[in-house]
N, CA, C, O and the ligand as a Tripos MOL2 file, in Angstrom:
@<TRIPOS>MOLECULE
protein
  237   235    60     0     0
PROTEIN
NO_CHARGES

@<TRIPOS>ATOM
      1 N           0.8330   -1.1880    0.0120 N.3       1 MET1
      2 CA          0.0110    0.0030    0.0000 C.3       1 MET1
      3 C           0.8910    1.2400    0.0010 C.2       1 MET1
      4 O           1.7520    1.4160    0.8630 O.2       1 MET1
      5 N           0.6620    2.0630   -0.9560 N.am      2 SER2
      6 CA          1.5160    3.2540   -1.1180 C.3       2 SER2
      7 C           0.8320    4.4670   -0.4590 C.2       2 SER2
      8 O          -0.3880    4.6190   -0.5130 O.2       2 SER2
      9 N           1.6510    5.3140    0.1580 N.am      3 GLU3
     10 CA          1.1330    6.5280    0.7480 C.3       3 GLU3
     11 C           1.1190    7.6830   -0.2770 C.2       3 GLU3
     12 O           0.5890    8.7640   -0.0200 O.2       3 GLU3
     13 N           1.6920    7.4200   -1.3880 N.am      4 ARG4
     14 CA          1.8280    8.4660   -2.4040 C.3       4 ARG4
     15 C           0.5030    8.6640   -3.1250 C.2       4 ARG4
     16 O          -0.0510    7.7140   -3.6780 O.2       4 ARG4
     17 N           0.0050    9.8570   -3.1240 N.am      5 ALA5
     18 CA         -1.2340   10.1600   -3.8650 C.3       5 ALA5
     19 C          -0.8380   10.6640   -5.2550 C.2       5 ALA5
     20 O          -0.1630   11.6800   -5.4150 O.2       5 ALA5
     21 N          -1.2820    9.9190   -6.2200 N.am      6 ALA6
     22 CA         -0.9400   10.2710   -7.5850 C.3       6 ALA6
     23 C          -2.1770   10.8980   -8.3240 C.2       6 ALA6
     24 O          -3.2420   10.2880   -8.4140 O.2       6 ALA6
     25 N          -1.9860   12.0840   -8.8200 N.am      7 PRO7
     26 CA         -3.0980   12.6960   -9.5650 C.3       7 PRO7
     27 C          -3.2040   12.0530  -10.9450 C.2       7 PRO7
     28 O          -2.2020   11.6750  -11.5520 O.2       7 PRO7
     29 N          -4.3860   11.9450  -11.4010 N.am      8 PHE8
     30 CA         -4.6170   11.3360  -12.7400 C.3       8 PHE8
     31 C          -4.5870   12.4260  -13.8300 C.2       8 PHE8
     32 O          -4.2060   12.1630  -14.9710 O.2       8 PHE8
     33 N          -4.9830   13.6120  -13.4700 N.am      9 TYR9
     34 CA         -5.0560   14.7020  -14.4220 C.3       9 TYR9
     35 C          -4.4160   15.9530  -13.8590 C.2       9 TYR9
     36 O          -4.4180   16.1820  -12.6490 O.2       9 TYR9
     37 N          -3.8830   16.7370  -14.7320 N.am     10 CYS10
     38 CA         -3.3130   18.0140  -14.3130 C.3      10 CYS10
     39 C          -4.4810   18.9010  -13.9050 C.2      10 CYS10
     40 O          -5.4630   19.0220  -14.6380 O.2      10 CYS10
     41 N          -4.3720   19.5180  -12.7390 N.am     11 PRO11
     42 CA         -5.4640   20.3880  -12.2540 C.3      11 PRO11
     43 C          -5.5580   21.7030  -13.0590 C.2      11 PRO11
     44 O          -6.5300   22.4450  -12.9180 O.2      11 PRO11
     45 N          -4.5730   21.9800  -13.8810 N.am     12 TYR12
     46 CA         -4.5530   23.2180  -14.6230 C.3      12 TYR12
     47 C          -4.9880   23.0760  -16.0480 C.2      12 TYR12
     48 O          -5.7540   23.8910  -16.5630 O.2      12 TYR12
     49 N          -4.5020   22.0390  -16.6890 N.am     13 CYS13
     50 CA         -4.8890   21.8950  -18.1060 C.3      13 CYS13
     51 C          -5.6240   20.6000  -18.3870 C.2      13 CYS13
     52 O          -6.1640   20.4050  -19.4760 O.2      13 CYS13
     53 N          -5.6430   19.7170  -17.4040 N.am     14 GLY14
     54 CA         -6.4080   18.4890  -17.5560 C.3      14 GLY14
     55 C          -5.6920   17.3920  -18.3070 C.2      14 GLY14
     56 O          -6.2970   16.3640  -18.6120 O.2      14 GLY14
     57 N          -4.4400   17.5740  -18.6100 N.am     15 ASP15
     58 CA         -3.6730   16.5750  -19.3270 C.3      15 ASP15
     59 C          -3.2920   15.4310  -18.3860 C.2      15 ASP15
     60 O          -3.2310   15.5800  -17.1650 O.2      15 ASP15
     61 N          -3.0420   14.3010  -19.0080 N.am     16 GLU16
     62 CA         -2.6930   13.1360  -18.2270 C.3      16 GLU16
     63 C          -1.1910   12.8830  -18.1820 C.2      16 GLU16
     64 O          -0.7280   11.9460  -17.5300 O.2      16 GLU16
     65 N          -0.4430   13.7180  -18.8720 N.am     17 ASP17
     66 CA          1.0050   13.4710  -18.9720 C.3      17 ASP17
     67 C           1.7190   14.0590  -17.7210 C.2      17 ASP17
     68 O           2.4200   15.0670  -17.8030 O.2      17 ASP17
     69 N           1.5170   13.4120  -16.6040 N.am     18 LEU18
     70 CA          2.1120   13.8740  -15.3630 C.3      18 LEU18
     71 C           3.2980   13.0200  -14.9900 C.2      18 LEU18
     72 O           3.3140   11.8210  -15.2680 O.2      18 LEU18
     73 N           4.2660   13.6040  -14.3790 N.am     19 ARG19
     74 CA          5.4260   12.8380  -13.9020 C.3      19 ARG19
     75 C           5.8760   13.4130  -12.5760 C.2      19 ARG19
     76 O           5.7560   14.6160  -12.3430 O.2      19 ARG19
     77 N           6.4090   12.5350  -11.6800 N.am     20 PRO20
     78 CA          6.8520   13.0280  -10.4040 C.3      20 PRO20
     79 C           7.9460   14.0600  -10.5370 C.2      20 PRO20
     80 O           8.8590   13.9120  -11.3500 O.2      20 PRO20
     81 N           7.8560   15.0820   -9.7570 N.am     21 SER21
     82 CA          8.8230   16.1640   -9.7830 C.3      21 SER21
     83 C           9.9400   15.8860   -8.8110 C.2      21 SER21
     84 O           9.7640   15.1670   -7.8280 O.2      21 SER21
     85 N          11.1130   16.4740   -9.0980 N.am     22 GLU22
     86 CA         12.2210   16.3500   -8.1800 C.3      22 GLU22
     87 C          12.1880   17.3580   -7.0600 C.2      22 GLU22
     88 O          13.0680   17.4080   -6.2010 O.2      22 GLU22
     89 N          11.1310   18.1700   -7.0980 N.am     23 GLU23
     90 CA         11.0190   19.2130   -6.0800 C.3      23 GLU23
     91 C          10.7880   18.7230   -4.6890 C.2      23 GLU23
     92 O          11.1290   19.3850   -3.7080 O.2      23 GLU23
     93 N          10.1910   17.5270   -4.6100 N.am     24 GLY24
     94 CA          9.9490   16.9840   -3.2870 C.3      24 GLY24
     95 C           8.8230   15.9780   -3.2990 C.2      24 GLY24
     96 O           8.2940   15.5970   -4.3440 O.2      24 GLY24
     97 N           8.4820   15.5680   -2.1090 N.am     25 HIS25
     98 CA          7.4060   14.5670   -1.9630 C.3      25 HIS25
     99 C           6.0800   15.1780   -2.3610 C.2      25 HIS25
    100 O           5.7360   16.2780   -1.9290 O.2      25 HIS25
    101 N           5.3560   14.4770   -3.1680 N.am     26 GLY26
    102 CA          4.0380   14.9220   -3.5820 C.3      26 GLY26
    103 C           4.0580   15.9580   -4.6410 C.2      26 GLY26
    104 O           3.0200   16.5470   -4.9380 O.2      26 GLY26
    105 N           5.2420   16.2230   -5.2550 N.am     27 ALA27
    106 CA          5.3340   17.2240   -6.2810 C.3      27 ALA27
    107 C           5.2410   16.5610   -7.6520 C.2      27 ALA27
    108 O           5.8340   15.5070   -7.8790 O.2      27 ALA27
    109 N           4.5190   17.1640   -8.5350 N.am     28 TRP28
    110 CA          4.3230   16.6250   -9.8680 C.3      28 TRP28
    111 C           4.5560   17.6940  -10.9240 C.2      28 TRP28
    112 O           4.4110   18.8910  -10.6760 O.2      28 TRP28
    113 N           4.9160   17.2280  -12.0950 N.am     29 GLU29
    114 CA          5.0920   18.1830  -13.2060 C.3      29 GLU29
    115 C           4.1860   17.7570  -14.3450 C.2      29 GLU29
    116 O           4.0430   16.5670  -14.6280 O.2      29 GLU29
    117 N           3.5850   18.7170  -14.9840 N.am     30 CYS30
    118 CA          2.7630   18.3970  -16.1210 C.3      30 CYS30
    119 C           3.5730   18.7210  -17.3940 C.2      30 CYS30
    120 O           4.0170   19.8510  -17.5930 O.2      30 CYS30
    121 N           3.7450   17.7330  -18.2190 N.am     31 ALA31
    122 CA          4.5250   17.9030  -19.4210 C.3      31 ALA31
    123 C           3.7680   18.7060  -20.5160 C.2      31 ALA31
    124 O           4.3560   19.2000  -21.4780 O.2      31 ALA31
    125 N           2.4450   18.8050  -20.3160 N.am     32 ALA32
    126 CA          1.6490   19.4900  -21.3530 C.3      32 ALA32
    127 C           1.6950   20.9910  -21.1850 C.2      32 ALA32
    128 O           1.8010   21.7160  -22.1740 O.2      32 ALA32
    129 N           1.6180   21.4900  -19.9220 N.am     33 CYS33
    130 CA          1.5990   22.9280  -19.7160 C.3      33 CYS33
    131 C           2.8220   23.3530  -18.9020 C.2      33 CYS33
    132 O           2.9470   24.5260  -18.5510 O.2      33 CYS33
    133 N           3.7060   22.4370  -18.6030 N.am     34 ASN34
    134 CA          4.9320   22.7820  -17.8950 C.3      34 ASN34
    135 C           4.6800   23.4250  -16.5410 C.2      34 ASN34
    136 O           5.4470   24.2700  -16.0800 O.2      34 ASN34
    137 N           3.6200   23.0170  -15.9370 N.am     35 ARG35
    138 CA          3.3730   23.4960  -14.5900 C.3      35 ARG35
    139 C           3.7990   22.4770  -13.5850 C.2      35 ARG35
    140 O           3.6580   21.2750  -13.8150 O.2      35 ARG35
    141 N           4.3270   22.9400  -12.4520 N.am     36 ALA36
    142 CA          4.6710   22.0690  -11.3690 C.3      36 ALA36
    143 C           3.7400   22.3620  -10.2080 C.2      36 ALA36
    144 O           3.4830   23.5220   -9.8840 O.2      36 ALA36
    145 N           3.2480   21.3380   -9.5980 N.am     37 PHE37
    146 CA          2.3600   21.5510   -8.4590 C.3      37 PHE37
    147 C           2.6190   20.4890   -7.4210 C.2      37 PHE37
    148 O           3.3160   19.5090   -7.6870 O.2      37 PHE37
    149 N           2.0700   20.6730   -6.2520 N.am     38 GLN38
    150 CA          2.3730   19.7610   -5.1760 C.3      38 GLN38
    151 C           1.0610   19.3960   -4.4620 C.2      38 GLN38
    152 O           0.2190   20.2470   -4.1760 O.2      38 GLN38
    153 N           0.9360   18.1420   -4.1990 N.am     39 LEU39
    154 CA         -0.2340   17.6180   -3.4630 C.3      39 LEU39
    155 C           0.1440   17.5670   -1.9880 C.2      39 LEU39
    156 O           1.2450   17.1560   -1.6210 O.2      39 LEU39
    157 N          -0.7750   17.9870   -1.1750 N.am     40 LYS40
    158 CA         -0.5310   17.9900    0.2320 C.3      40 LYS40
    159 C          -1.6890   17.3650    0.9790 C.2      40 LYS40
    160 O          -2.8510   17.7230    0.7860 O.2      40 LYS40
    161 N          -1.3420   16.4300    1.8270 N.am     41 PHE41
    162 CA         -2.3760   15.8030    2.6520 C.3      41 PHE41
    163 C          -2.6090   16.7060    3.8670 C.2      41 PHE41
    164 O          -1.7050   16.9850    4.6550 O.2      41 PHE41
    165 N          -3.8410   17.1380    3.9750 N.am     42 LEU42
    166 CA         -4.1580   18.1230    5.0360 C.3      42 LEU42
    167 C          -4.6920   17.4500    6.3030 C.2      42 LEU42
    168 O          -4.7840   18.0840    7.3540 O.2      42 LEU42
    169 N          -5.0330   16.1950    6.2040 N.am     43 GLY43
    170 CA         -5.5790   15.5130    7.3820 C.3      43 GLY43
    171 C          -6.9930   15.0190    7.1330 C.2      43 GLY43
    172 O          -7.6110   15.3250    6.1130 O.2      43 GLY43
    173 N          -7.4820   14.2570    8.0760 N.am     44 LEU44
    174 CA         -8.7960   13.7190    7.9130 C.3      44 LEU44
    175 C          -9.8700   14.7370    8.2980 C.2      44 LEU44
    176 O          -9.6920   15.5400    9.2140 O.2      44 LEU44
    177 N         -10.9480   14.6810    7.5980 N.am     45 MET45
    178 CA        -12.0170   15.5980    7.9080 C.3      45 MET45
    179 C         -12.7690   15.1110    9.1490 C.2      45 MET45
    180 O         -12.9640   13.9110    9.3440 O.2      45 MET45
    181 N         -13.1790   16.0460    9.9630 N.am     46 ALA46
    182 CA        -13.8430   15.7010   11.2200 C.3      46 ALA46
    183 C         -15.1530   15.0080   11.0030 C.2      46 ALA46
    184 O         -15.5790   14.2140   11.8410 O.2      46 ALA46
    185 N         -15.8060   15.2870    9.8940 N.am     47 CYS47
    186 CA        -17.1120   14.6990    9.6480 C.3      47 CYS47
    187 C         -17.0270   13.1770    9.3990 C.2      47 CYS47
    188 O         -18.0360   12.4740    9.4440 O.2      47 CYS47
    189 N         -15.8140   12.6940    9.1390 N.am     48 GLY48
    190 CA        -15.6700   11.2770    8.8990 C.3      48 GLY48
    191 C         -15.4270   10.4870   10.1610 C.2      48 GLY48
    192 O         -15.3410    9.2600   10.1120 O.2      48 GLY48
    193 N         -15.3170   11.1520   11.2800 N.am     49 LEU49
    194 CA        -15.0410   10.4740   12.5180 C.3      49 LEU49
    195 C         -16.3430   10.0690   13.2000 C.2      49 LEU49
    196 O         -17.3920   10.6700   12.9690 O.2      49 LEU49
    197 N         -16.2630    9.0770   14.0160 N.am     50 GLN50
    198 CA        -17.4230    8.6520   14.7870 C.3      50 GLN50
    199 C         -17.6880    9.7100   15.8700 C.2      50 GLN50
    200 O         -16.7460   10.1990   16.4930 O.2      50 GLN50
    201 N         -18.9480   10.0650   16.0980 N.am     51 PRO51
    202 CA        -19.3090   11.0810   17.0930 C.3      51 PRO51
    203 C         -18.8860   10.6830   18.4940 C.2      51 PRO51
    204 O         -18.6300   11.5610   19.3180 O.2      51 PRO51
    205 N         -18.8060    9.4480   18.7840 N.am     52 ASN52
    206 CA        -18.5120    8.9930   20.1520 C.3      52 ASN52
    207 C         -17.0790    8.4930   20.2670 C.2      52 ASN52
    208 O         -16.7790    7.6900   21.1510 O.2      52 ASN52
    209 N         -16.1850    8.9510   19.3910 N.am     53 SER53
    210 CA        -14.8070    8.4340   19.3900 C.3      53 SER53
    211 C         -13.9340    9.2250   20.3830 C.2      53 SER53
    212 O         -12.7790    8.8690   20.6190 O.2      53 SER53
    213 N         -14.4900   10.2900   20.9550 N.am     54 THR54
    214 CA        -13.6400   11.0330   21.8470 C.3      54 THR54
    215 C         -13.9380   10.6180   23.2890 C.2      54 THR54
    216 O         -14.9950   10.9330   23.8350 O.2      54 THR54
    217 N         -13.0010    9.9170   23.8800 N.am     55 GLY55
    218 CA        -13.1350    9.5220   25.2920 C.3      55 GLY55
    219 C         -14.2360    8.6050   25.5630 C.2      55 GLY55
    220 O         -15.2000    8.9740   26.2340 O.2      55 GLY55
    221 N         -14.1410    7.3810   25.0580 N.am     56 GLY56
    222 CA        -15.2120    6.4370   25.2940 C.3      56 GLY56
    223 C         -15.2410    5.9900   26.7500 C.2      56 GLY56
    224 O         -14.2190    5.9800   27.4360 O.2      56 GLY56
    225 N         -16.4230    5.6260   27.2000 N.am     57 GLU57
    226 CA        -16.5690    5.2000   28.5820 C.3      57 GLU57
    227 C         -15.9960    3.8110   28.7540 C.2      57 GLU57
    228 O         -16.2160    2.9380   27.9150 O.2      57 GLU57
    229 N         -15.2380    3.5920   29.8680 N.am     58 PRO58
    230 CA        -14.7110    2.2300   30.1250 C.3      58 PRO58
    231 C         -15.8180    1.2670   30.4650 C.2      58 PRO58
    232 O         -16.7740    1.5840   31.1730 O.2      58 PRO58
    233 N         -15.6480    0.0860   29.9330 N.am     59 THR59
    234 CA        -16.7450   -0.9020   30.1970 C.3      59 THR59
    235 C         -16.4830   -1.6870   31.4530 C.2      59 THR59
    236 O         -17.2840   -2.5450   31.8240 O.2      59 THR59
    237 ZN         -1.0260   20.7240  -17.2610 Zn       60 ZN60
@<TRIPOS>BOND
     1     1     2 1
     2     2     3 1
     3     3     4 2
     4     3     5 am
     5     5     6 1
     6     6     7 1
     7     7     8 2
     8     7     9 am
     9     9    10 1
    10    10    11 1
    11    11    12 2
    12    11    13 am
    13    13    14 1
    14    14    15 1
    15    15    16 2
    16    15    17 am
    17    17    18 1
    18    18    19 1
    19    19    20 2
    20    19    21 am
    21    21    22 1
    22    22    23 1
    23    23    24 2
    24    23    25 am
    25    25    26 1
    26    26    27 1
    27    27    28 2
    28    27    29 am
    29    29    30 1
    30    30    31 1
    31    31    32 2
    32    31    33 am
    33    33    34 1
    34    34    35 1
    35    35    36 2
    36    35    37 am
    37    37    38 1
    38    38    39 1
    39    39    40 2
    40    39    41 am
    41    41    42 1
    42    42    43 1
    43    43    44 2
    44    43    45 am
    45    45    46 1
    46    46    47 1
    47    47    48 2
    48    47    49 am
    49    49    50 1
    50    50    51 1
    51    51    52 2
    52    51    53 am
    53    53    54 1
    54    54    55 1
    55    55    56 2
    56    55    57 am
    57    57    58 1
    58    58    59 1
    59    59    60 2
    60    59    61 am
    61    61    62 1
    62    62    63 1
    63    63    64 2
    64    63    65 am
    65    65    66 1
    66    66    67 1
    67    67    68 2
    68    67    69 am
    69    69    70 1
    70    70    71 1
    71    71    72 2
    72    71    73 am
    73    73    74 1
    74    74    75 1
    75    75    76 2
    76    75    77 am
    77    77    78 1
    78    78    79 1
    79    79    80 2
    80    79    81 am
    81    81    82 1
    82    82    83 1
    83    83    84 2
    84    83    85 am
    85    85    86 1
    86    86    87 1
    87    87    88 2
    88    87    89 am
    89    89    90 1
    90    90    91 1
    91    91    92 2
    92    91    93 am
    93    93    94 1
    94    94    95 1
    95    95    96 2
    96    95    97 am
    97    97    98 1
    98    98    99 1
    99    99   100 2
   100    99   101 am
   101   101   102 1
   102   102   103 1
   103   103   104 2
   104   103   105 am
   105   105   106 1
   106   106   107 1
   107   107   108 2
   108   107   109 am
   109   109   110 1
   110   110   111 1
   111   111   112 2
   112   111   113 am
   113   113   114 1
   114   114   115 1
   115   115   116 2
   116   115   117 am
   117   117   118 1
   118   118   119 1
   119   119   120 2
   120   119   121 am
   121   121   122 1
   122   122   123 1
   123   123   124 2
   124   123   125 am
   125   125   126 1
   126   126   127 1
   127   127   128 2
   128   127   129 am
   129   129   130 1
   130   130   131 1
   131   131   132 2
   132   131   133 am
   133   133   134 1
   134   134   135 1
   135   135   136 2
   136   135   137 am
   137   137   138 1
   138   138   139 1
   139   139   140 2
   140   139   141 am
   141   141   142 1
   142   142   143 1
   143   143   144 2
   144   143   145 am
   145   145   146 1
   146   146   147 1
   147   147   148 2
   148   147   149 am
   149   149   150 1
   150   150   151 1
   151   151   152 2
   152   151   153 am
   153   153   154 1
   154   154   155 1
   155   155   156 2
   156   155   157 am
   157   157   158 1
   158   158   159 1
   159   159   160 2
   160   159   161 am
   161   161   162 1
   162   162   163 1
   163   163   164 2
   164   163   165 am
   165   165   166 1
   166   166   167 1
   167   167   168 2
   168   167   169 am
   169   169   170 1
   170   170   171 1
   171   171   172 2
   172   171   173 am
   173   173   174 1
   174   174   175 1
   175   175   176 2
   176   175   177 am
   177   177   178 1
   178   178   179 1
   179   179   180 2
   180   179   181 am
   181   181   182 1
   182   182   183 1
   183   183   184 2
   184   183   185 am
   185   185   186 1
   186   186   187 1
   187   187   188 2
   188   187   189 am
   189   189   190 1
   190   190   191 1
   191   191   192 2
   192   191   193 am
   193   193   194 1
   194   194   195 1
   195   195   196 2
   196   195   197 am
   197   197   198 1
   198   198   199 1
   199   199   200 2
   200   199   201 am
   201   201   202 1
   202   202   203 1
   203   203   204 2
   204   203   205 am
   205   205   206 1
   206   206   207 1
   207   207   208 2
   208   207   209 am
   209   209   210 1
   210   210   211 1
   211   211   212 2
   212   211   213 am
   213   213   214 1
   214   214   215 1
   215   215   216 2
   216   215   217 am
   217   217   218 1
   218   218   219 1
   219   219   220 2
   220   219   221 am
   221   221   222 1
   222   222   223 1
   223   223   224 2
   224   223   225 am
   225   225   226 1
   226   226   227 1
   227   227   228 2
   228   227   229 am
   229   229   230 1
   230   230   231 1
   231   231   232 2
   232   231   233 am
   233   233   234 1
   234   234   235 1
   235   235   236 2
@<TRIPOS>SUBSTRUCTURE
     1 MET1         2 RESIDUE 1 A MET
     2 SER2         6 RESIDUE 1 A SER
     3 GLU3        10 RESIDUE 1 A GLU
     4 ARG4        14 RESIDUE 1 A ARG
     5 ALA5        18 RESIDUE 1 A ALA
     6 ALA6        22 RESIDUE 1 A ALA
     7 PRO7        26 RESIDUE 1 A PRO
     8 PHE8        30 RESIDUE 1 A PHE
     9 TYR9        34 RESIDUE 1 A TYR
    10 CYS10       38 RESIDUE 1 A CYS
    11 PRO11       42 RESIDUE 1 A PRO
    12 TYR12       46 RESIDUE 1 A TYR
    13 CYS13       50 RESIDUE 1 A CYS
    14 GLY14       54 RESIDUE 1 A GLY
    15 ASP15       58 RESIDUE 1 A ASP
    16 GLU16       62 RESIDUE 1 A GLU
    17 ASP17       66 RESIDUE 1 A ASP
    18 LEU18       70 RESIDUE 1 A LEU
    19 ARG19       74 RESIDUE 1 A ARG
    20 PRO20       78 RESIDUE 1 A PRO
    21 SER21       82 RESIDUE 1 A SER
    22 GLU22       86 RESIDUE 1 A GLU
    23 GLU23       90 RESIDUE 1 A GLU
    24 GLY24       94 RESIDUE 1 A GLY
    25 HIS25       98 RESIDUE 1 A HIS
    26 GLY26      102 RESIDUE 1 A GLY
    27 ALA27      106 RESIDUE 1 A ALA
    28 TRP28      110 RESIDUE 1 A TRP
    29 GLU29      114 RESIDUE 1 A GLU
    30 CYS30      118 RESIDUE 1 A CYS
    31 ALA31      122 RESIDUE 1 A ALA
    32 ALA32      126 RESIDUE 1 A ALA
    33 CYS33      130 RESIDUE 1 A CYS
    34 ASN34      134 RESIDUE 1 A ASN
    35 ARG35      138 RESIDUE 1 A ARG
    36 ALA36      142 RESIDUE 1 A ALA
    37 PHE37      146 RESIDUE 1 A PHE
    38 GLN38      150 RESIDUE 1 A GLN
    39 LEU39      154 RESIDUE 1 A LEU
    40 LYS40      158 RESIDUE 1 A LYS
    41 PHE41      162 RESIDUE 1 A PHE
    42 LEU42      166 RESIDUE 1 A LEU
    43 GLY43      170 RESIDUE 1 A GLY
    44 LEU44      174 RESIDUE 1 A LEU
    45 MET45      178 RESIDUE 1 A MET
    46 ALA46      182 RESIDUE 1 A ALA
    47 CYS47      186 RESIDUE 1 A CYS
    48 GLY48      190 RESIDUE 1 A GLY
    49 LEU49      194 RESIDUE 1 A LEU
    50 GLN50      198 RESIDUE 1 A GLN
    51 PRO51      202 RESIDUE 1 A PRO
    52 ASN52      206 RESIDUE 1 A ASN
    53 SER53      210 RESIDUE 1 A SER
    54 THR54      214 RESIDUE 1 A THR
    55 GLY55      218 RESIDUE 1 A GLY
    56 GLY56      222 RESIDUE 1 A GLY
    57 GLU57      226 RESIDUE 1 A GLU
    58 PRO58      230 RESIDUE 1 A PRO
    59 THR59      234 RESIDUE 1 A THR
    60 ZN60       237 GROUP 0 **** ****
């Protein structure tokens, strides 16, 4: 299981010719429009958590 998130399309021009950039982790370059961009994992959204996950009562 890979932690790397790979974009399928360039967010700027929509082309599929993406390649990993040497700029760093999560960085990609689009060969079609010569743009470099970076994906960043911001964390899990709170709405996906269980409402009772904070401090469960001991059984
Ligand atoms: Zn592009």
